[in-house]
N, C-alpha and C positions, 0 to 999 in steps of 0.2 A: 580234387583236380577236376575231371571229369564232369564236373555244372562247370566250373566252370573257362573251358577248354569248347566242353558245347556253345555257351552262351560267347562268349570270344567268334565262333565262328560261325554260327547261326548266327548272329549279330551284323553282321558283316560282307558275305552271301549272299547272293539272288536267290536259292538254291535249297531244295530241301535237305535236310545232314540229322541221323539217325544214332542210336549208342547201337550196333551189336547184331544191327538190321537193318534194311531197303527204307525202314516205313513203308508210312503208306499214300498212296492219291502213284498217279501210272508217270510225273509226269518229268520228264530227265532233261538235263542234267539232273544227279543229285551222290551222292556221301555218305557212305556209310563210317561211321569209327569203330575201335578194336581195338581195347590193348592188350596184346599181346603177353609182355613181359612184365613184370617190377622187384627194384629191388630197393630195399631199403638201405640207406645205409649207416652200421649198427657203430654208435662208440660209447664210453662213458661215464658218457655228459646224460646221457638219452637215448629218443628219439633221433637220426640224423630223417634223413633229403631221402628222399624217395628220385630211386632212375625209374622212370614206365619210358617202355616204349611202343608209340601205340601208329600203329596201320589207321590209313585214308585213305575208303577204295572212294576214290571218282569215278559213278556210271556215267555215261551217254548214247543217242540211238552213231553217234558217227563221236571216229577214234577226237577228229574236232571239235570238239563238243568235249569228250571226255576230258582230253590236255588243256581245253579252255578254266574250267572245272579244278583241273589240279591247278592252274599257276594262279586261281580266288586265293586258292589255301593256303598257297607258298606265299602270298604276296600277304598272305597276315600272320601267320603260323611262323613264319621262317625267319628266325632271331628274338624271338617277342617274350619278354622282360614282364612277366605282372605279376603283382602275388593274386593266386599262391603258386604261377607258374617262376621256377626262376628260367629260367634257360628251354629254350624248344628250339632243337638240330634237326636238319635234315640224314634222317642218314640214306636213303633209298631211294627207286623210283621206282616200277615199274608197272610194264603194256600186259596187257590180255585179252584175247576174247571170249566174253561168257557166251557158250553155248545151249540155252536153256525156250524158253517157249518162245523165246525169240534173239536175236544176235545185239549181245548188250561190247558197249569197249567200255573198258576196266581199266585205269591207268590207277594204279595203289601207291603211294608217298607213307615212310615208314618217318616215324620222329621220336627221337630223345630226346624224354624231355624235363631235368629235373621240375622237384616240384615236393613244395610244402604238402604233408593231409592234412 
């Protein structure tokens, strides 16, 4: 699922995407992906499907840039079906400012993704 999700998003948006990090470089906007949980559906006939929650943090120099990046992600992923992803559904959206070396604006999306391993 990780490779398919990364390929889907990085091929569809015009900004950098990375797993678990902001990635290299300093260009904005950008997005980082994190699996926050994963549960397997078990049954007596073998392994079932996985239900993973994936948080996607979209960063921008301005709030407008961060929210635009989040909308690009949503337009690609919300309702997506395509092996191994059997369904991607938006669970929540959060806004936040990160005060680090510079002020970054962040919009966090949490998706429930049903997938095969």
